[in-house]
C-alpha positions in Angstrom: -5.0 -26.7 -4.8 -6.9 -25.3 -7.8 -10.0 -27.3 -7.0 -9.8 -26.2 -3.4 -9.7 -22.5 -4.5 -12.6 -23.0 -6.9 -14.7 -24.4 -4.1 -13.8 -21.5 -1.8 -14.7 -19.0 -4.4 -18.0 -20.7 -5.0 -18.8 -20.7 -1.4 -17.9 -17.0 -1.1 -20.4 -16.2 -3.8 -18.0 -15.1 -6.6 -18.9 -17.7 -9.1 -22.2 -19.5 -9.5 -23.9 -18.1 -6.4 -23.7 -14.5 -7.7 -22.3 -11.3 -6.5 -25.1 -10.4 -4.1 -24.1 -13.2 -1.7 -20.9 -11.3 -0.8 -22.8 -8.0 -0.6 -21.9 -6.6 -3.9 -24.2 -4.1 -5.6 -24.5 -6.0 -8.9 -25.4 -3.0 -11.0 -22.4 -1.0 -9.9 -19.8 -3.7 -10.3 -21.4 -4.9 -13.6 -21.3 -1.3 -14.9 -17.6 -1.1 -14.1 -16.9 -4.4 -15.7 -18.9 -3.5 -18.8 -17.2 -0.2 -19.1 -13.8 -1.9 -18.9 -14.7 -4.1 -21.8 -15.5 -1.1 -23.9 -11.9 0.3 -23.4 -10.1 -3.0 -23.4 -8.5 -2.1 -26.8 -6.8 1.0 -25.3 -3.4 1.1 -23.6 -3.5 1.8 -19.9 -2.2 5.3 -20.5 -4.9 6.0 -23.0 -7.6 4.5 -20.8 -6.5 6.7 -18.0 -7.9 9.7 -19.9 -11.3 8.1 -20.7 -13.4 10.1 -18.3 -16.6 8.1 -19.2 -15.0 5.0 -17.9 -13.7 6.6 -14.7 -17.2 8.2 -14.1 -18.5 4.6 -13.7 -15.7 3.9 -11.3 -16.2 7.1 -9.3 -19.9 6.1 -8.7 -18.7 3.1 -6.7 -17.8 5.4 -3.8 -19.9 7.6 -1.6 -18.0 10.7 -0.5 -18.7 13.5 1.9 -20.1 16.6 0.0 -18.6 18.9 2.5 -15.0 18.8 1.3 -12.7 17.5 -1.4 -10.5 14.7 0.0 -7.0 14.7 -1.3 -5.6 12.8 1.6 -6.1 9.1 0.7 -2.6 8.1 2.0 -3.7 7.3 5.5 -6.2 4.7 4.3 -8.5 4.5 1.3 -12.2 4.7 1.7 -14.0 1.5 0.7 -16.2 1.4 -2.4 -19.8 0.6 -1.7 -19.3 -3.0 -2.8 -16.7 -3.5 0.0 -18.8 -1.7 2.6 -21.8 -3.8 1.9 -19.7 -6.9 1.9 -18.3 -6.2 5.3 -21.8 -5.5 6.7 -23.1 -8.9 5.5 -20.0 -10.6 6.8 -20.4 -9.0 10.2 -24.1 -10.1 10.2 -23.1 -13.7 9.2 -20.4 -14.1 11.9 -22.6 -12.5 14.5 -25.4 -15.0 13.8 -23.2 -17.9 14.5 -20.3 -16.6 16.6 -18.5 -19.5 18.3 -19.7 -22.0 15.7 -18.2 -19.9 12.9 -14.9 -19.3 14.8 -14.5 -23.0 15.7 -15.9 -24.7 12.6 -15.4 -22.4 9.6 -12.9 -19.6 10.4 -9.6 -21.4 9.7 -10.8 -22.8 6.3 -12.1 -19.3 5.2 -8.9 -17.7 6.4 -6.8 -19.9 4.3 -9.1 -19.3 1.3 -8.6 -15.5 1.7 -4.9 -16.1 1.9 -5.1 -18.0 -1.4 -6.9 -15.0 -3.1 -4.2 -12.6 -1.8 -1.4 -14.9 -2.9 -2.9 -15.1 -6.4 -3.1 -11.3 -6.5 0.5 -10.9 -5.1 2.0 -13.6 -7.3 3.4 -15.7 -4.4 2.4 -18.8 -2.4 -0.1 -18.6 0.4 2.6 -20.4 2.4 4.6 -17.2 2.3 2.0 -14.7 3.5 0.3 -13.8 6.8 -2.6 -11.4 7.3 -1.8 -8.6 9.7 -3.4 -5.4 10.8 -1.1 -3.1 8.9 2.4 -2.6 7.5 3.8 -1.6 10.9 2.8 -4.9 12.4 4.1 -6.8 9.5 7.5 -5.1 9.3 8.0 -4.7 13.0 7.4 -8.4 13.4 10.3 -9.0 10.9 12.6 -6.4 12.4 12.1 -7.6 15.9 12.1 -11.2 14.9 15.4 -11.4 13.1 18.4 -12.6 15.2 20.4 -9.4 15.0 23.1 -8.9 17.5 25.6 -6.3 18.8 27.8 -5.0 16.0 25.4 -6.0 13.2 24.5 -3.2 10.8 21.3 -2.2 9.2 20.8 0.4 6.4 17.8 2.6 5.9 17.0 6.2 4.7 15.8 9.4 6.3 12.6 9.1 4.3 11.5 5.7 5.6 8.4 5.4 7.6 8.8 6.5 11.2 7.6 3.3 12.8 10.1 1.3 10.9 12.9 3.6 11.9 11.7 3.4 15.5 11.7 -0.4 15.3 15.3 -0.4 14.2 16.2 2.2 16.8 14.8 -0.1 19.5 17.0 -3.0 18.1 19.9 -0.6 18.4 19.2 0.3 22.0 18.3 -3.2 23.0 20.8 -5.3 21.2 23.5 -2.9 20.0 22.6 -3.1 16.3 24.3 -0.2 14.3 21.8 1.7 12.1 23.1 3.6 9.1 20.7 6.2 7.8 21.1 7.5 4.2 20.0 11.0 3.2 17.9 10.3 0.2 17.6 13.0 -2.5 14.1 14.2 -3.4 15.0 14.3 -7.1 17.7 11.6 -7.8 19.5 11.9 -11.1 19.3 8.1 -11.8 18.8 4.7 -10.1 22.6 4.5 -9.9 22.7 7.5 -7.6 20.4 5.7 -5.2 22.3 2.4 -5.5 25.6 4.2 -4.8 24.2 5.7 -1.6 23.2 2.3 -0.2 26.4 0.6 -1.4 28.6 3.2 0.2 27.2 2.2 3.6 27.5 -1.6 3.1 30.2 -3.4 5.0 30.9 -7.0 6.0 28.9 -6.3 9.1 25.7 -5.3 7.2 23.0 -7.8 7.7 19.9 -6.2 6.3 18.6 -3.1 4.4 15.2 -1.5 4.5 13.8 -0.4 1.1 10.6 1.7 1.0 9.2 0.9 -2.5 7.0 4.0 -2.6 7.8 6.6 0.0 4.7 7.8 1.9 5.8 11.4 2.5 7.1 12.3 -1.0 5.6 9.7 -3.4 9.1 8.8 -4.7 9.4 5.2 -6.1 12.7 3.5 -5.4 14.3 0.9 -7.6 13.5 -1.9 -5.2 14.6 -4.8 -7.4 18.0 -3.2 -8.2 18.6 -2.5 -4.5 17.6 -6.1 -3.6 20.0 -7.5 -6.2 22.8 -5.3 -5.0 22.2 -6.4 -1.4 22.0 -10.0 -2.2 25.3 -9.9 -4.1 26.9 -9.0 -0.8 25.0 -11.6 1.3 22.6 -8.9 2.8 18.9 -9.5 3.4 16.3 -7.1 2.2 13.1 -5.8 3.9 10.7 -4.0 1.6 8.1 -1.6 2.8 5.3 -1.8 0.3 2.6 0.0 2.3 1.8 2.4 -0.6 3.0 0.5 -3.6 0.8 -2.6 -3.2 -2.3 -2.2 -5.4 -1.2 1.3 -6.4 1.6 0.1 -8.7 1.2 -3.0 -10.9 3.7 -5.7 -9.7 4.0 -9.1 -8.2 5.8 -9.4 -4.9 8.6 -11.8 -6.1 9.5 -9.2 -8.8 10.8 -6.9 -6.2 13.4 -9.4 -5.0 12.9 -8.9 -1.3 13.2 -11.5 1.4 10.6 -9.8 3.6 7.7 -7.4 2.8 4.9 -5.7 4.5 1.9 -3.8 3.2 -1.4 -2.3 4.3 -4.4 -3.7 2.5 -6.6 -0.8 3.7 -4.6 1.6 1.6 -4.8 1.1 -2.1 -6.6 -2.3 -2.2 -9.4 -0.5 -0.3 -10.2 -3.2 2.2 -11.8 -2.4 5.6 -9.4 -0.5 7.8 -7.1 -2.6 10.0 -5.9 -5.1 7.5 -2.3 -5.7 6.2 -0.1 -8.4 4.9 3.3 -9.8 5.7 5.3 -11.7 3.0 8.3 -13.8 3.9 10.2 -15.8 1.3 9.6 -19.5 2.0 13.2 -20.3 2.9 13.5 -17.3 5.2 10.4 -18.0 7.5 12.5 -20.1 9.9 14.8 -17.1 10.5 12.0 -14.9 12.0 10.7 -15.3 15.5 6.9 -14.6 15.7 5.8 -11.6 17.8 3.5 -14.0 19.8 4.7 -17.3 21.0 3.5 -20.3 19.0 3.9 -24.1 19.6 1.5 -25.4 17.1 3.5 -24.9 13.9 7.1 -25.7 12.8 9.6 -22.8 12.6 9.4 -22.8 8.8 5.6 -22.6 8.7 4.1 -19.2 7.9 1.1 -20.1 10.1 3.2 -19.5 13.2 2.4 -15.8 12.6 -1.3 -16.5 12.7 -1.3 -17.1 16.5 -2.4 -13.6 17.5 -5.6 -14.5 19.4 -9.1 -13.7 18.2 -9.0 -12.2 14.7 -11.5 -9.7 13.1 -12.7 -12.4 10.8 -15.6 -10.5 9.2 -13.1 -7.8 8.0 -10.7 -10.5 6.7 -13.5 -12.1 4.7 -14.1 -8.7 3.0 -10.7 -8.8 1.4 -12.4 -11.0 -1.2 -14.7 -8.1 -2.1 -11.8 -5.6 -2.4 -9.8 -7.9 -4.6 -12.8 -8.4 -7.0 -13.3 -4.6 -7.2 -9.6 -4.0 -7.8 -9.6 -6.6 -10.6 -12.8 -5.2 -12.2 -10.8 -2.0 -13.0 -7.5 -3.7 -13.9 -4.2 -3.2 -12.1 -2.5 -1.6 -15.1 -5.4 0.8 -15.7 -5.5 1.7 -12.0 -1.8 2.6 -11.9 -2.0 4.6 -15.1 -5.1 6.6 -13.9 -3.5 7.4 -10.5 -0.4 8.6 -12.2 -2.5 10.6 -14.6 -4.3 12.4 -11.8 -1.0 13.3 -10.1 0.5 14.6 -13.3 -2.8 16.5 -14.1 -2.4 18.9 -11.3 1.4 18.9 -10.9 2.0 19.9 -14.5 -0.3 22.9 -14.1 1.5 24.3 -11.0 5.1 23.1 -11.1 6.4 26.2 -12.9 4.8 28.7 -10.6 7.5 30.9 -9.0 6.7 30.1 -5.4 5.9 26.4 -5.9 8.2 23.5 -5.2 7.3 19.9 -6.0 9.1 17.6 -3.6 8.4 14.5 -5.9 10.3 13.3 -8.9 8.5 14.1 -12.2 9.5 10.9 -14.1 6.7 8.4 -14.5 8.9 5.6 -13.2 9.7 7.4 -10.0 6.2 8.4 -8.8 2.5 7.5 -9.2 -0.5 9.0 -7.2 1.3 10.7 -4.4 3.1 14.1 -4.6 4.3 16.7 -2.1 4.1 20.4 -2.7 5.6 23.4 -0.9 4.9 27.1 -1.3 7.5 29.7 -0.5 6.7 31.7 2.7 4.2 29.1 4.0 4.9 26.3 6.5 3.4 22.9 5.7 0.8 23.4 8.5 -0.2 26.9 7.2 -0.5 25.6 3.7 -2.7 22.6 4.7 -4.9 24.9 6.8 -5.3 27.3 3.9 -6.4 24.6 1.5 -9.0 23.4 4.0 -10.3 26.6 5.6 -10.4 28.6 2.4 -11.2 26.0 -0.2 -12.5 23.0 1.7 -9.8 20.8 0.3 -8.4 18.3 2.8 -4.7 17.5 2.7 -2.0 16.6 5.2 1.1 18.6 6.3 4.4 16.8 6.2 7.1 18.1 8.6 9.7 15.5 8.2 13.4 16.3 8.6 13.8 15.3 4.9 10.6 16.5 3.4 8.6 19.6 4.3 5.4 20.3 2.4 1.8 19.1 1.9 1.1 15.6 0.7 -1.5 15.4 -2.1 -3.1 12.0 -2.6 -6.0 11.7 -5.1 -7.8 8.5 -5.6 -9.8 6.8 -8.3 -13.0 8.7 -7.2 -11.2 12.0 -7.6 -12.4 14.0 -10.6 -10.4 16.4 -12.7 -12.9 19.0 -11.6 -11.7 18.5 -8.1 -8.1 18.9 -9.2 -9.0 22.0 -11.1 -10.3 23.6 -7.9 -7.0 22.5 -6.2 -4.9 24.1 -8.9 -6.8 27.4 -8.5 -6.2 27.3 -4.8 -2.4 26.9 -5.4 -2.4 29.7 -8.0 -4.1 32.0 -5.5 -1.7 31.4 -2.7 1.3 31.3 -5.0 0.7 34.8 -6.4 
């Protein structure tokens, strides 16, 4: 397997063939890697404040000069290395369309899965490449053999598409859904564990755990929740849409049986790419969304039968992984948390301001949600954009009402200073 991976990497231009084969801008990527070596002696938290290093990282993106983008939660823009890689992959596939699809596609697809598996800390026999988190998790939710009277537990802050998928299972098969009201500022992990445990009965078959909540930025104790559920014979689905490549972890460390994520968020792949993880011994329990006769029920490849794939975009996952690794997962997480704390700490004590996100480092990272007294979320988002050319997104969830603020690695502290001034102005 190791030799096979080496051969794939060599073919993809990441070893002896050089970065330019995959469309990298060697100067940019080499500058980031060189800058990383200069701060290798620093802790991730100290490195997070080294603006000289992050300046090299920021140059990897080309951003619109017309506004400040603080809404990177939908999907992340690709650094130039990834954009150029995708262009070259599109050209390559377009030059040999059917030949590539019939002769090379499957081998390359498995090679990309190996790279993802290495990054995620699992086996390639446990992952499938999807279009997004919704496709990954809805496949699991719809594919489990849940029947009338079975119970599922989730929260009022889970992503709407997942809640809708469970609602459909309820209307279609009579599954009973129990929805927890999750606090915005939990006192402890135990408070969250108690909320889940209070809803667990002998009929509970599965719980949904959002590792990092998209509307508030709160990080849940996924591993502790998984251990609790497993102690009662309950399976665990983890929504890692925002935590994968934002937080530094390996998938098995979360303890879930099933997991879905979007690669076009914090890994910065081309838009329309996600990943589904199913623990090896659980694969046989899930029906694929599309019928498959070519693989056994316990083979993850049964989920690959989706018709024609966007193979040029899939190939570009290799570029995104290399860029992610050139920065370092621990440094990336620390920097994103630093950027969030940078602006939050400057405005959290203003009289009219409410932060709908936990302040503890272990409970949040890049994403935070802010509300200003007397302003609806929509009014606040419009004010930021029309008055200060700062783009954000209004959140009008039943559990969270405010504006989501999501900086990225290309966000500068100067950008955040402008945002702080905007908050101070409207908060007077």
